[in-house]
N, C-alpha and C positions, 0 to 999 in steps of 0.2 A: 788294468782294461781299457780295452779300446775303446771314443769317446763314436759310439753308433748313430747318436743326433735322434734316439727315440729311445722311449720307456722298456723296461721288459714286456709288459700287455701290448705294447706296439708293436715289439719286433716278434711275439708270438701271433698278433693277428696279421704281420706280416706275413711271417711264412705260412700261416694257412692261405692268405690270398696267392703266393706262389706254388705250391702244393697244387690249388686249385686250376690255375693260368695253368703249368705245363702239364698236366694230366689232359686239358683239352687241348693243347697244342701234340699231344703223344696219341693224340686218336684220330684230329682233322689235319694235322701238317699245317695250322694257324692260329690264331684266337687268344694267343697268350697275354700279347699286350694288350687287346681289349676287356680282356677280362681282367687284369692284373692293374692298368694306370689307374682308370675309377677308383676302386677299390683304397690303392694305394697314397689317393689325394687324400685320404682321411687322417694320415698319421705323417702325410710327407708332401709337401709344397711342389705344384705340376711341373716345375721345372726341376723338379730333384728327382720324383717320380719316374718320370720318361727317362732320361739315364740311368736311372738305379736299373733296369731290364736288361739292359742293354749287351755285357756279357754272359747273362743268364741266354741271351737270345741269341751269340753269338756260339757259344759253347752244345746248347742243344740243338740248335739247327745247323752245326755242324756234324752230331751223332744220326739225326734223322736221315741229312743229306746223303751220307758216304755210304747208306743202306741203300739208296733206290736210284742213284748216281743214272746206271742203265737205263732208264726208265722218263726220263724229264724232258720234257716236250723244252729241246735249244732252241727251235725256232720261234715259239712265242717267248722265251726268254729273251732273246737276240732283239728281237723285237719292242718290247716293253720295254726295257732297262735303260736304252736313254731318255725316253719320255719323264720315267719314273727318276732318272738323272735331279733332272730340270725341277719336276716338284718337289723333291729334299734338298734344294736349293732355296727353295721358297719357304720353303715351309722350317727348315731349321730361323731364316731370318726372321719370321714371324713367331717365333717360338722366344728369342732374345728380345723383340722390342715389343710384340704386343700384349698389350693388359690381362693379369692371371684371368682375370674374372671373367672374359669376353672370353680367352680357350677355356678355360672349363666350361664356362656354357655350349660352348661348341661340342666341345667332350661329349656331354650330358644330352646334346639333340642328337650329336650323330650313333652315341649308342642307346641311346632309346629307341632308336630308329632301323637299326643293325636285330633289336633285339625282336621288337615290333615285327621287323619285316619277314624275319628269321620265322614264326610265329605263322606267316599266312603263305607261306610257301609252301608250294605243294613238292611234294617226289615227283614228279613226274619228268621224265627227257624234257629240256628244256629249247627254245628253239636257236639255230647258232647265229650269232652273230655275227657281225662286219669287223675283219680288223682293223678298220679306221677307227672302230669303239677305243683300241688299244692306247691311240694317244690320249685320249680323253681320260680313259681308266689311268694310265702312269700319270699322269702331273696331278691328279687329284689322289688316287692312291701313296702317290710317293711323298705329295705336299701331308698326308693326315700321319705319312710311317716317320715320317720326321720331327711332324709337331704331337704325335701321341703316341708312334710304333703300331699304331692301330688300319696300317693300311689292307691289310688280310682281308677281310670281308670284304672289301672293295675288290681285289684282285681276284678275292673267290666267286663273286659273280659273272665278274668277266669269262674267266678261264674255265668256266663250270659251262658255257658256251659253245668252248672252244674244240673242247678237249672233255672226251668222253668214257677217256678209260681213266676211273679211279685212281688204280696207282699210278699214274703218270700225272694225272690232277695234284694226287698229293705230295708228291716228289716233287714240279715243279712250283707249289706254291712254296714247299719249304727251300729248295734252291732263291726264290727269290726272296724271301724276306730274311736269309742269311745274308744277300747281296746288299741290302735294305741296310742288314745292322750293323757291315763293314763298312757303309757310308757315312752312319749315322755316329761309328764312334771314334771316325776320323774328326766329320766336322763338330760334334758334341766334344771332343780331346781339346784342336782350336778354340772352342769358346769359352772354355775351361769349367764344363759344366759337370762334364767326366769322372778325370781323375784328381777328385775330391778325396780324403781320409775317410770320411764319411761311407761315401758311396763304396769305396774299394774293400773296408772291412764286412759292411753287410755283403755285399755283392761275394764273398769269401763265407762266410754263414750261410748263404743262400743256394749256393750251387747244388751242394748235394742232395737238398731237397726237390731242386728244381730237376735236377740228375733222375731220383727215387720217382717222383712223379711222370718224366719223358717215360722214363721206361716200363712203368704201370699203365701207364694210359697207349704204349704202344701196342703192347702185349694184349692189353684186351680188347683194342681195336674193331677184330673181327668177330667180335662175340657179340659187339655189342648193341644193340637196335639200334640200324641209325636215323630212325624217324624220332623216337624217344628220345636219343641223345642231344638230337638238334633240338627238341623242346626243351630238354633243363638247358641247353645250353645259353638256348633263346631268352629263358626267365632269367636269367644270371644276368645277361646283360641288361635286360629293363631295371632290375631290381638294383644292380651298379647304378643305372642311370637316376632312376629315383634316387637313392641314397646321398649324390651329391649334389641334388637340382639346390635342394636348402643353399649349401656352401657359396651356389651362385648368386642368389637372388638375398639374403642372411650373412653373408660373409664366412 
């Protein structure tokens, strides 16, 4: 029996988290990490929880992207990615060197903010923002993607004000996340955080559940009420943030 680094109960919890996270990804085209990472920190250290979903994001991002390649907004993609890469270099450096308690506290605050902001946002058309906001978006989202794998909501805020086609927005989001994952795969491997036996064995067990949840979410995406799902997604984020806050202050 391979060493998974988790008890049977902890593995069952982790599988439930993966199912929820990749169902969300199937519906929205992003959000897997911001759902999965805060909850996985209950059974894994942050420095293991973040690399744990890299291969899962790589596979599901590829499956999502290949179906929607023709509608990706490539101009927005080309503009954002250089700034994203700079932000990711900064993020990986912090993940390796910064104290875990501080990183976990930032994750809790960011997740809580994303959830509350999601509940507050109206569904009406948003004002278009200038292209130079992409520089700020790329640096911050790239940093959060490397630190926590959670840059999706930041990309979504910017791109939803630049791309008005739902299909194009979803496809562009998926492609950015896929490219982010490739960079994370390379940097985490070089840092020795990714290719550990426990991570690889857990990943092998999680892959079928991630694909199943992705397929289910993609299939039902058009049938779900967007406003209701957004409220559910935001509530999950708030719950996740509140559950990890005690870990920040109590340890």
